[in-house]
C-alpha positions in Angstrom: -23.3 -19.4 -15.7 -23.4 -17.4 -12.5 -22.7 -13.9 -13.7 -26.4 -12.9 -13.1 -26.3 -14.1 -9.5 -26.9 -11.6 -6.7 -23.9 -9.7 -5.5 -23.6 -11.7 -2.2 -24.5 -15.1 -3.5 -22.3 -18.0 -2.3 -20.7 -20.6 -4.6 -23.2 -23.3 -3.7 -26.1 -20.9 -4.5 -27.2 -20.1 -1.0 -27.4 -16.3 -0.4 -24.8 -15.1 2.1 -26.8 -11.9 2.6 -23.6 -9.9 2.4 -23.5 -6.8 0.3 -21.3 -3.7 -0.2 -18.6 -3.1 2.4 -19.2 -6.4 4.3 -18.8 -8.5 1.2 -15.7 -6.5 0.2 -14.1 -7.0 3.6 -14.7 -10.7 3.4 -13.1 -10.8 -0.1 -10.0 -8.8 1.0 -9.6 -10.9 4.1 -9.6 -14.0 1.8 -7.0 -12.4 -0.5 -4.7 -11.8 2.5 -5.2 -15.3 3.8 -4.5 -16.8 0.4 -1.4 -14.7 0.0 -0.2 -15.9 3.5 -1.0 -19.6 2.8 0.1 -19.9 -0.9 2.1 -16.8 -2.0 1.3 -14.6 -4.9 2.3 -17.1 -7.6 -0.3 -19.6 -6.5 -3.0 -17.2 -5.6 -6.0 -17.7 -7.9 -9.4 -16.0 -8.2 -11.0 -19.4 -7.7 -9.2 -19.8 -4.4 -10.2 -16.3 -3.2 -13.8 -16.8 -4.2 -13.9 -20.2 -2.4 -12.3 -18.8 0.8 -14.6 -15.7 0.8 -17.6 -18.0 0.1 -18.7 -16.1 -3.0 -18.3 -16.5 -6.8 -15.7 -15.4 -9.3 -18.1 -13.1 -11.2 -18.5 -11.2 -7.9 -14.8 -10.7 -7.8 -14.5 -9.7 -11.4 -17.2 -7.1 -11.1 -14.9 -5.3 -8.7 -11.4 -6.1 -9.9 -10.2 -7.1 -13.4 -7.5 -9.6 -12.3 -5.7 -11.1 -9.3 -3.1 -8.3 -9.3 -5.8 -5.7 -8.9 -7.5 -7.5 -6.0 -4.1 -7.9 -4.3 -3.4 -4.1 -4.7 -6.8 -3.6 -3.0 -5.8 -5.9 -0.1 -2.5 -4.2 0.3 -4.2 -0.8 0.4 -6.6 -2.0 3.0 -3.8 -3.1 5.3 -1.9 0.2 4.9 -1.7 2.7 7.8 -4.4 5.2 8.3 -3.4 8.0 6.0 -5.9 10.4 7.6 -4.0 10.5 10.9 -0.2 10.4 10.3 2.0 10.4 13.4 2.3 13.7 15.3 5.0 13.4 17.9 6.5 16.9 17.7 9.6 15.7 15.8 9.8 15.3 12.0 12.3 12.4 12.0 10.3 10.4 14.5 7.0 11.1 12.6 8.5 10.1 9.2 10.2 7.0 10.6 7.0 5.8 12.3 5.0 6.3 9.2 7.4 4.7 6.8 7.9 1.7 9.1 4.2 1.3 9.3 4.1 1.1 5.5 6.6 -1.7 5.6 5.2 -3.7 8.4 1.8 -4.2 6.8 3.7 -7.1 5.0 4.9 -8.8 8.2 2.5 -11.7 8.0 3.1 -12.4 4.3 5.9 -14.8 3.1 8.7 -13.1 1.1 7.7 -15.1 -2.0 4.2 -13.5 -1.9 5.6 -10.0 -2.0 8.2 -10.9 -4.6 5.7 -12.4 -6.9 3.5 -9.3 -6.8 6.6 -7.2 -7.5 7.4 -9.2 -10.6 3.9 -8.6 -12.0 4.1 -4.9 -11.0 7.2 -4.5 -13.1 5.8 -6.4 -16.0 2.3 -4.8 -16.3 2.0 -1.1 -17.0 -1.7 -1.1 -16.2 -1.0 -2.6 -12.8 1.7 -0.1 -12.1 -0.8 2.6 -12.8 -3.3 1.2 -10.4 -0.5 0.8 -7.7 0.7 4.4 -8.2 -2.8 5.7 -8.1 -3.2 4.4 -4.6 0.0 6.2 -3.5 -1.1 9.7 -4.5 -4.1 11.8 -3.5 -5.4 11.1 0.0 -2.7 8.5 0.4 0.9 8.3 1.7 2.1 11.5 -0.1 -0.7 13.5 1.5 0.4 12.1 4.9 4.0 13.0 4.2 3.0 16.6 3.3 0.9 16.9 6.5 3.9 15.8 8.7 6.3 18.2 6.8 3.9 21.1 7.1 3.7 20.6 10.8 7.5 20.7 10.9 7.4 24.0 9.0 5.0 25.4 11.7 7.5 24.3 14.4 10.4 26.0 12.6 12.2 22.7 11.9 12.4 23.1 8.1 12.2 25.8 5.4 8.7 25.9 3.7 10.5 26.7 0.4 11.9 23.2 0.4 8.4 21.5 0.1 8.2 21.1 -3.6 6.1 18.2 -5.0 9.2 16.2 -5.8 10.6 16.6 -2.2 7.2 15.8 -0.6 7.2 12.4 -2.3 10.9 11.7 -1.9 10.8 9.5 1.2 8.2 7.3 -0.4 10.0 7.2 -3.8 13.2 6.1 -2.1 11.5 3.4 0.0 9.6 2.1 -3.1 12.9 2.0 -5.0 14.5 -0.1 -2.3 11.5 -2.3 -2.3 11.5 -2.9 -6.1 15.3 -3.2 -6.6 15.8 -5.4 -3.6 12.9 -7.7 -4.5 11.8 -8.0 -0.9 10.6 -5.8 2.0 13.4 -3.6 3.2 14.4 -3.7 6.9 13.8 -0.8 9.3 17.4 0.3 9.0 16.7 1.3 5.4 14.1 3.8 6.6 16.8 5.3 8.9 19.3 5.5 6.1 16.8 7.2 3.8 15.9 9.8 6.4 19.4 10.5 7.8 21.4 10.4 4.6 19.0 12.0 2.1 15.6 13.3 3.2 16.4 15.3 6.4 19.6 16.9 5.1 17.7 18.1 2.1 14.8 19.4 4.1 17.0 21.2 6.6 19.4 22.8 4.0 18.9 26.5 3.2 16.5 26.8 0.3 19.0 28.8 -1.7 21.7 26.1 -1.4 23.0 24.9 -4.7 
């Protein structure tokens, strides 16, 4: 049994001398490579551990199952939420940001993303983990920052910025992702912004 092994121990018993962030980066790199090579359906914790040159107990100390470790890898490849686009135009900022969210999947096969989505719809606990990564200090905070800048420029009415409206671009994009079963093309971002989000933000706040 290897559960008592040091955190950075390799499968063959030789210490890799990796700890903390370095070890986690190696594991998440391995997850991404396994997804690209085998897809989500054939991704296993054994395969991730072997590629990362660590042990399964090390993985399970951090993540309870393969879906959770994939969520972590997807989050690591997301745009930098601390510095959302700031071009001086709300539509341009939102489009750049939402496309960045989509393009983190560019080097993954469609089947890998689809398999993850199936588990996401089946497993309430996994959906909770996934949603948790989309809230505080994540994409919704970035959307709010971009919209607040637009308020300061006089582009939109601040009364429009309710919590539901702040998350709307992400909600609509996630809906397209889940319903379509694959990563939406860039034109879907334009449709979401031009047909729904921007008209709503620019409408007078007392409109009914």
